C-alpha positions in Angstrom: 196.6 124.8 217.3 196.1 123.7 214.1 199.8 124.2 213.2 200.7 122.1 216.3 198.5 119.4 215.2 200.0 119.3 211.6 203.3 119.3 212.8 203.0 116.1 215.7 200.9 114.4 212.6 204.0 115.0 210.7 206.7 114.1 213.1 204.4 110.9 213.5 204.3 110.1 209.8 208.4 111.0 209.4 208.8 108.5 212.8 206.5 105.7 211.5 207.9 105.4 207.9 210.9 103.1 207.8 214.5 104.9 206.8 216.3 102.8 204.2 218.5 100.4 205.6 221.2 100.8 202.9 222.7 103.6 200.2 223.8 102.5 197.0 226.4 104.4 194.8 228.3 104.1 191.5 232.2 104.9 191.2 231.0 106.7 188.0 228.5 108.9 186.3 229.0 107.6 182.9 230.7 106.1 180.2 231.6 105.8 176.8 232.4 102.6 174.8 231.6 100.7 171.6 229.4 97.9 171.1 230.7 94.5 171.9 233.2 96.2 174.3 232.7 95.2 178.3 233.0 97.1 181.3 233.1 96.8 184.9 230.9 99.5 186.9 231.7 99.2 191.0 228.6 100.1 193.3 229.0 100.7 197.1 226.6 99.9 199.0 226.7 101.3 202.8 224.7 101.4 205.5 224.0 104.9 207.1 221.7 104.0 210.0 222.1 102.8 213.9 221.1 99.2 213.4 221.9 96.4 211.2 220.8 96.3 207.9 219.6 92.8 206.9 219.8 91.1 203.9 219.8 93.1 201.4 219.5 91.9 197.4 221.0 94.4 194.5 219.8 94.1 191.3 221.4 95.9 188.2 218.8 97.2 185.4 219.6 98.6 182.4 217.2 100.8 180.2 217.5 102.5 176.8 217.1 106.0 176.6 217.0 105.9 172.9 213.5 105.5 171.0 212.9 102.1 169.3 215.9 100.5 171.2 214.9 97.1 172.7 217.0 96.3 175.8 217.1 92.7 177.3 219.5 93.1 180.6 220.4 89.3 180.4 222.6 90.2 177.1 224.2 93.4 179.0 225.3 91.2 182.2 225.0 87.6 183.6 225.4 88.8 187.3 222.4 91.1 187.9 221.7 90.0 191.4 223.7 89.8 194.3 222.9 89.3 198.4 224.2 91.4 200.6 224.6 89.7 204.1 224.0 92.0 207.0 225.8 95.1 206.8 226.6 96.4 210.4 226.0 100.4 211.2 228.4 102.5 209.1 229.7 99.4 207.2 230.2 99.5 203.5 230.6 96.9 200.3 232.0 97.5 196.9 229.6 94.9 194.0 231.3 94.7 190.6 228.8 94.5 187.6 230.3 93.3 184.7 228.7 94.7 181.8 228.7 93.8 177.5 227.4 96.7 175.3 225.0 95.2 172.8 223.3 97.7 171.1 224.0 101.4 170.3 222.3 104.3 171.8 222.2 106.1 175.4 221.3 104.1 178.5 221.2 104.0 181.6 222.4 101.6 184.1 221.1 101.6 188.0 220.9 99.4 191.3 217.8 98.7 193.1 218.2 98.0 196.9 215.4 95.1 197.8 215.1 94.6 202.0 215.0 90.8 202.5 211.8 91.6 204.9 209.8 93.2 201.5 209.3 95.6 203.2 210.7 99.3 203.6 211.7 101.5 201.2 213.8 100.1 197.9 216.6 102.4 197.7 218.0 102.9 193.7 221.4 104.6 192.7 221.7 107.3 190.5 222.5 106.1 187.2 225.4 105.1 184.9 225.1 107.0 181.7 226.5 104.7 179.1 226.8 106.3 175.3 227.8 103.3 173.4 229.2 103.9 169.6 228.0 101.5 166.8 230.7 99.7 165.2 231.4 99.3 161.8 232.2 95.0 161.0 231.8 95.1 157.3 233.9 97.5 154.8 232.2 97.4 151.8 234.9 99.9 149.9 236.8 96.8 149.3 233.9 94.7 148.0 233.9 95.7 144.3 237.0 94.7 143.1 235.5 91.0 144.7 232.2 91.5 143.2 233.8 91.9 139.8 236.7 89.6 139.8 234.9 86.2 141.3 233.1 85.6 138.8 235.3 86.3 135.9 237.7 83.9 137.4 234.8 81.0 138.3 233.9 81.7 134.4 237.5 81.1 133.0 237.5 78.1 135.5 234.5 76.6 134.1 235.4 76.9 130.5 238.8 75.8 130.9 237.9 72.7 132.1 234.7 72.7 128.7 237.9 73.2 126.8 240.1 70.1 128.4 236.6 67.9 128.5 236.0 69.1 124.2 239.7 68.2 123.7 240.0 65.2 125.3 237.4 63.3 123.1 
């Protein structure tokens, strides 16, 4: 009898819990890139249910998996929220997410779907793993000749000007 009551209570709880109105997935699981490079990720939002999904807000998030690397998601993508109008049963839409790598390190990018009613479960995509390599912007190898030659040339120029002025007096 107790098992039957637990089974019925579990079934009622499962039926009372709202089902997800949509699923979300990305076109790839990982991307390797360098700081400054751009990539466009595509996510597919689908309605696996038997009824309409209602309006859905899809929101892109970026988090750092590297200690001490701060992430400001607005720096990574200017298009972080997109509205999906009502999806019919079995219908799907693809969204594009432009991303530019801002910092070096390891990052996760994922999409959260928020139902328009504010009720119901949030749906979170599997993350796309970004490995971002640093980019050397200054080659210090050629700096020593410049550091030595420029002051010498400036000194020679200043000496020539002083010599000319002294000679013209």
